[in-house]
MARLOTI-956226 format. One record per residue (C-alpha): z, x, y. Coordinates in Angstrom, 1 decimal. Example, Ala and Ser with C-alpha at 12.3 -4.5 7.8 and 13.67 -1.06 7.14 Angstrom:
2
+--------+--------+--------+
!      w !      u !      v !
+--------+--------+--------+
!    7.8 !   12.3 !   -4.5 !
!    7.1 !   13.7 !   -1.1 !
+--------+--------+--------+
END
This chain:
296
+--------+--------+--------+
!      w !      u !      v !
+--------+--------+--------+
!    5.2 !   22.8 !  -19.4 !
!    5.3 !   21.3 !  -15.4 !
!    1.9 !   20.7 !  -15.6 !
!    1.8 !   18.4 !  -18.5 !
!    4.9 !   16.7 !  -17.8 !
!    2.7 !   15.8 !  -14.6 !
!   -0.2 !   14.6 !  -16.7 !
!    1.8 !   12.5 !  -19.0 !
!    3.9 !   10.9 !  -16.1 !
!    0.6 !    9.7 !  -13.9 !
!   -0.7 !    8.8 !  -17.8 !
!    1.6 !    6.6 !  -18.6 !
!    0.6 !    3.7 !  -16.1 !
!   -3.2 !    4.5 !  -17.3 !
!   -2.6 !    3.4 !  -20.4 !
!    0.5 !    0.9 !  -20.0 !
!   -1.8 !   -1.4 !  -17.5 !
!   -5.1 !   -1.5 !  -19.3 !
!   -3.4 !   -3.2 !  -22.0 !
!   -2.4 !   -6.3 !  -19.9 !
!   -4.4 !   -8.9 !  -18.6 !
!   -7.0 !   -8.3 !  -15.9 !
!   -5.3 !  -10.1 !  -13.0 !
!   -4.2 !   -8.1 !   -9.8 !
!   -1.9 !  -10.9 !   -8.3 !
!    0.9 !   -8.8 !   -8.2 !
!   -0.5 !   -7.1 !   -4.8 !
!    0.8 !   -9.8 !   -3.3 !
!    4.5 !  -10.0 !   -2.6 !
!    4.0 !  -14.2 !   -1.7 !
!    6.7 !  -16.1 !   -3.3 !
!    7.2 !  -19.8 !   -3.3 !
!    7.7 !  -21.2 !    0.9 !
!    6.6 !  -17.9 !    1.8 !
!    4.2 !  -17.3 !    5.1 !
!    1.4 !  -15.4 !    5.5 !
!   -2.3 !  -15.3 !    7.3 !
!   -5.7 !  -15.5 !    5.9 !
!   -6.9 !  -12.4 !    5.9 !
!  -10.6 !  -13.3 !    5.7 !
!  -13.6 !  -15.4 !    8.0 !
!  -14.4 !  -18.9 !    7.3 !
!  -12.0 !  -19.9 !    3.9 !
!  -12.0 !  -23.3 !    2.1 !
!   -9.2 !  -25.2 !    1.6 !
!  -10.0 !  -27.3 !   -1.6 !
!   -8.4 !  -30.0 !   -2.9 !
!   -7.8 !  -28.8 !   -6.3 !
!   -7.7 !  -24.8 !   -7.5 !
!  -11.6 !  -25.3 !   -8.2 !
!  -14.5 !  -24.0 !   -6.5 !
!  -15.9 !  -27.1 !   -7.8 !
!  -13.1 !  -29.5 !   -6.5 !
!  -13.8 !  -31.2 !   -3.3 !
!  -14.1 !  -29.0 !    0.1 !
!  -10.9 !  -30.3 !    2.3 !
!  -11.8 !  -28.1 !    5.5 !
!  -12.1 !  -24.4 !    6.3 !
!   -9.5 !  -21.7 !    7.7 !
!  -10.4 !  -18.7 !    9.8 !
!   -8.8 !  -15.2 !   10.2 !
!   -5.2 !  -14.9 !   11.3 !
!   -4.4 !  -18.7 !   10.9 !
!   -0.7 !  -18.9 !    9.3 !
!    0.0 !  -20.9 !    6.3 !
!    2.9 !  -21.3 !    4.2 !
!    2.5 !  -20.6 !    0.2 !
!    4.0 !  -23.4 !   -1.7 !
!    3.2 !  -22.3 !   -5.1 !
!    1.1 !  -20.6 !   -7.3 !
!   -1.3 !  -22.0 !   -9.8 !
!   -2.1 !  -20.8 !  -13.4 !
!   -6.2 !  -21.1 !  -12.1 !
!   -7.9 !  -17.6 !  -11.8 !
!  -10.8 !  -16.9 !  -10.4 !
!  -12.7 !  -13.8 !  -10.0 !
!  -14.5 !  -12.7 !   -6.7 !
!  -15.8 !   -9.0 !   -6.5 !
!  -13.6 !   -7.4 !   -9.2 !
!  -10.1 !   -9.2 !   -7.8 !
!   -9.5 !  -11.4 !  -10.4 !
!   -6.0 !  -13.7 !   -8.7 !
!   -4.3 !  -17.2 !   -9.3 !
!   -5.2 !  -20.2 !   -6.4 !
!   -2.3 !  -21.2 !   -4.3 !
!   -1.0 !  -24.6 !   -2.9 !
!   -1.0 !  -24.2 !    0.7 !
!    0.4 !  -26.5 !    3.7 !
!   -0.3 !  -25.4 !    7.2 !
!   -1.0 !  -27.4 !   10.6 !
!   -4.5 !  -28.3 !   11.2 !
!   -6.3 !  -28.7 !   14.6 !
!   -4.6 !  -31.8 !   15.8 !
!   -1.0 !  -31.0 !   15.0 !
!   -0.9 !  -32.4 !   11.4 !
!    0.7 !  -30.7 !    8.6 !
!   -1.8 !  -30.6 !    5.8 !
!   -1.8 !  -29.4 !    2.5 !
!   -4.8 !  -28.1 !   -0.4 !
!   -5.2 !  -25.2 !   -2.4 !
!   -6.7 !  -21.7 !   -1.4 !
!   -7.8 !  -18.6 !   -3.1 !
!   -5.3 !  -16.2 !   -3.1 !
!   -7.8 !  -13.6 !   -2.4 !
!   -8.2 !  -14.9 !    1.3 !
!   -4.7 !  -14.1 !    2.2 !
!   -3.2 !  -11.3 !    3.6 !
!   -1.3 !   -8.5 !    1.3 !
!    1.3 !   -8.4 !    3.9 !
!    0.8 !   -8.1 !    7.6 !
!    3.3 !   -7.0 !   10.6 !
!    3.9 !   -8.3 !   14.3 !
!    3.6 !   -5.9 !   17.3 !
!    3.5 !   -7.3 !   20.9 !
!    0.8 !   -9.4 !   21.2 !
!   -1.3 !   -8.0 !   18.3 !
!   -1.2 !   -8.8 !   14.8 !
!   -1.3 !   -6.1 !   11.8 !
!   -3.0 !   -7.0 !    8.2 !
!   -3.6 !   -5.6 !    4.8 !
!   -6.6 !   -7.1 !    2.8 !
!   -7.9 !   -6.3 !   -0.7 !
!  -11.1 !   -6.6 !   -0.6 !
!  -12.8 !   -5.8 !   -3.7 !
!  -12.0 !   -3.6 !   -7.0 !
!  -13.8 !   -1.8 !   -9.1 !
!  -13.6 !    0.0 !  -12.4 !
!  -14.6 !    3.5 !  -12.7 !
!  -14.3 !    6.8 !  -15.0 !
!  -12.5 !    9.4 !  -13.6 !
!  -13.9 !   12.9 !  -14.4 !
!  -11.3 !   12.7 !  -17.9 !
!  -13.2 !    9.6 !  -18.8 !
!  -10.3 !    7.6 !  -18.2 !
!  -11.1 !    4.1 !  -16.5 !
!   -8.8 !    3.5 !  -13.1 !
!   -9.1 !    0.8 !  -10.7 !
!  -10.8 !    1.8 !   -7.4 !
!   -9.3 !   -0.8 !   -4.8 !
!  -10.6 !   -1.1 !   -1.4 !
!   -7.9 !   -1.8 !    1.1 !
!   -8.7 !   -2.9 !    4.8 !
!   -5.9 !   -2.7 !    7.7 !
!   -7.2 !   -5.2 !   10.8 !
!   -5.7 !   -5.5 !   14.1 !
!   -5.7 !   -8.8 !   15.9 !
!   -5.7 !   -9.4 !   19.4 !
!   -3.5 !  -13.1 !   20.1 !
!   -6.8 !  -14.9 !   19.9 !
!   -7.5 !  -13.4 !   16.3 !
!  -10.3 !  -11.5 !   17.4 !
!  -11.0 !   -8.7 !   15.2 !
!  -10.4 !   -5.4 !   17.4 !
!  -10.5 !   -2.7 !   14.9 !
!  -10.9 !   -2.9 !   11.3 !
!  -10.5 !    0.6 !    8.4 !
!  -11.2 !    0.5 !    4.9 !
!   -9.9 !    3.0 !    2.6 !
!  -10.7 !    3.3 !   -1.2 !
!   -7.8 !    4.2 !   -3.5 !
!   -6.6 !    4.2 !   -7.2 !
!   -3.6 !    1.5 !   -7.2 !
!   -3.1 !    1.7 !  -11.1 !
!    0.5 !    0.6 !  -12.0 !
!    1.3 !   -0.9 !   -8.5 !
!    3.0 !   -4.3 !   -8.5 !
!    5.0 !   -4.4 !   -4.8 !
!    3.3 !   -4.1 !   -1.3 !
!    5.8 !   -3.1 !    2.1 !
!    3.9 !   -2.8 !    5.4 !
!    5.4 !   -2.0 !    8.8 !
!    5.3 !   -0.9 !   12.2 !
!    6.8 !    2.2 !   13.5 !
!    6.0 !    2.7 !   16.9 !
!    4.2 !    6.3 !   17.7 !
!    7.0 !    8.3 !   16.7 !
!    5.9 !   11.0 !   19.7 !
!    1.8 !   11.2 !   18.4 !
!    0.4 !   11.5 !   22.4 !
!   -2.5 !    8.6 !   22.7 !
!   -1.3 !    6.4 !   20.1 !
!    0.0 !    3.1 !   20.5 !
!    1.5 !    2.5 !   17.2 !
!    1.4 !    3.4 !   13.9 !
!    0.6 !    0.6 !   11.0 !
!    2.1 !    2.1 !    7.7 !
!    1.3 !    0.5 !    4.2 !
!    2.6 !    1.6 !    0.6 !
!    2.2 !    0.8 !   -3.2 !
!    4.8 !    1.2 !   -6.1 !
!    5.4 !    0.1 !   -9.2 !
!    8.3 !   -0.8 !  -11.7 !
!    8.0 !    1.9 !  -14.4 !
!    8.8 !    5.5 !  -14.1 !
!    6.0 !    7.8 !  -13.8 !
!    4.2 !    5.6 !  -11.4 !
!    4.2 !    6.9 !   -7.7 !
!    4.7 !    5.2 !   -4.5 !
!    2.1 !    5.3 !   -1.9 !
!    1.8 !    5.5 !    1.2 !
!   -1.2 !    5.1 !    4.0 !
!   -0.7 !    5.6 !    7.7 !
!   -3.3 !    4.2 !   10.5 !
!   -2.8 !    5.4 !   13.8 !
!   -3.8 !    2.8 !   16.4 !
!   -5.0 !    4.3 !   20.0 !
!   -6.0 !    1.1 !   21.1 !
!   -9.9 !    1.3 !   20.7 !
!   -9.6 !    2.3 !   16.2 !
!   -7.5 !    3.5 !   13.7 !
!   -6.9 !    6.9 !   13.1 !
!   -5.8 !    8.5 !    9.5 !
!   -2.8 !   10.0 !    9.6 !
!   -1.4 !   12.5 !    6.4 !
!   -0.7 !   10.6 !    2.9 !
!    2.6 !   11.0 !    0.8 !
!    3.5 !    9.8 !   -2.7 !
!    6.7 !    9.9 !   -4.2 !
!    6.8 !    9.7 !   -8.3 !
!    9.8 !   10.0 !  -11.0 !
!   11.1 !   10.3 !  -14.6 !
!   14.7 !    9.8 !  -14.2 !
!   16.9 !   12.6 !  -16.3 !
!   12.9 !   15.0 !  -16.2 !
!   11.0 !   15.4 !  -13.2 !
!   10.9 !   14.4 !   -9.4 !
!    8.8 !   14.7 !   -6.7 !
!    9.1 !   14.0 !   -3.3 !
!    7.4 !   13.9 !    0.6 !
!    9.1 !   13.2 !    3.5 !
!    7.4 !   13.3 !    7.1 !
!    8.5 !   14.5 !   10.4 !
!    7.4 !   13.5 !   13.4 !
!    7.5 !   14.8 !   17.1 !
!    9.7 !   12.1 !   18.0 !
!   12.2 !   12.2 !   14.9 !
!   15.5 !   14.8 !   14.9 !
!   13.9 !   18.1 !   14.1 !
!   10.2 !   17.4 !   15.1 !
!    8.0 !   19.6 !   17.4 !
!    5.6 !   18.1 !   20.1 !
!    2.5 !   17.6 !   18.3 !
!    3.2 !   18.3 !   15.0 !
!    3.4 !   16.5 !   11.7 !
!    5.9 !   18.1 !    8.9 !
!    5.6 !   17.3 !    5.5 !
!    8.9 !   18.0 !    3.7 !
!    8.2 !   18.7 !   -0.3 !
!   10.5 !   18.7 !   -2.9 !
!    9.6 !   19.1 !   -6.7 !
!   12.8 !   18.9 !   -9.5 !
!   12.2 !   19.7 !  -12.8 !
!   14.8 !   19.4 !  -15.4 !
!   14.8 !   21.9 !  -18.2 !
!   15.3 !   20.5 !  -21.1 !
!   16.5 !   23.4 !  -23.4 !
!   19.8 !   24.1 !  -20.9 !
!   21.9 !   21.6 !  -22.2 !
!   25.5 !   22.7 !  -21.4 !
!   28.6 !   20.3 !  -21.6 !
!   26.5 !   17.5 !  -21.6 !
!   24.7 !   18.9 !  -18.5 !
!   20.8 !   20.4 !  -17.9 !
!   19.7 !   22.7 !  -15.4 !
!   17.6 !   21.4 !  -12.6 !
!   14.7 !   23.9 !  -11.2 !
!   13.9 !   22.6 !   -7.5 !
!   10.8 !   24.3 !   -5.3 !
!   10.9 !   23.3 !   -1.7 !
!    7.9 !   23.9 !    0.3 !
!    6.1 !   21.9 !    3.9 !
!    2.9 !   21.3 !    4.9 !
!    1.8 !   21.4 !    8.5 !
!   -0.5 !   19.3 !   10.5 !
!   -1.1 !   19.7 !   14.3 !
!   -2.1 !   16.4 !   16.1 !
!   -4.8 !   17.0 !   18.9 !
!   -4.4 !   13.9 !   20.4 !
!   -7.4 !   12.3 !   18.3 !
!   -6.6 !   13.9 !   14.7 !
!   -4.0 !   15.4 !   12.5 !
!   -5.3 !   18.8 !   11.2 !
!   -3.8 !   20.8 !    8.4 !
!   -2.8 !   24.0 !   10.0 !
!   -0.4 !   25.7 !    7.1 !
!    1.7 !   25.7 !    3.7 !
!    4.8 !   27.1 !    3.6 !
!    5.7 !   29.8 !    0.3 !
!    8.2 !   27.4 !   -1.9 !
!   11.7 !   28.2 !   -2.2 !
!   13.2 !   27.8 !   -5.3 !
!   16.5 !   26.9 !   -6.4 !
!   18.6 !   25.6 !   -9.4 !
!   21.7 !   23.8 !   -9.9 !
!   23.1 !   21.9 !  -12.7 !
!   23.5 !   18.2 !  -13.3 !
+--------+--------+--------+
END
């Protein structure tokens, strides 16, 4: 029953979103009057939202701009079908100018920490089939760190399936007690509907390069099922030196146990432990599930 339920939860978003317009505008949580930065080198500003329009200027990686409004003009490059946006920015002589830029050139999100800028970009999207023959979007995601002069001093690219994801968040959270790390940059993708997981990816910055840390996710379907993962880092309450502990909880409602408008919730809890050796997080153990139940 549990395996069937999990399969249905993860299949729902694939079915729903395969019927929608092939557009990925939703990755950019950019609204009117929002400030963001350019995530690509030498991208062109146009007079109108079209590659046939007159070229006004070119902007470089890390340039701060303000999004004035989105347009209904889409352009597909490297599988990424997103709109143009009207923008405003300060040119080289300090004058505010306006034009149109393809949204794919912009950071999905960015975070400032000390003299560094951490940013996330979507590089390309490919439609591939999984082992069961279902189509999914394989999304190439790059995180970059820029110095005070907007020069790239580190970059890491991962490829993930983000079907059903509408929202993006990013944050720098410090080293959290992991030796040899200056900072951790965390990004997440999430959706609106039940059964669509929220996915978290952690990138440790050691001053020279990004190090991938363990991932986590959470998903649920109200009144039916939930699954959650939570990390405890060395510096956090209950943390231990050089260990990253993933606390996992899974709950499933027994649909045949109704009594007085309540249902029996079956719960399993376990942990996965990773050893941080100063360079990488290495999986070392998994505890046995502790099972319990309660009525809700």
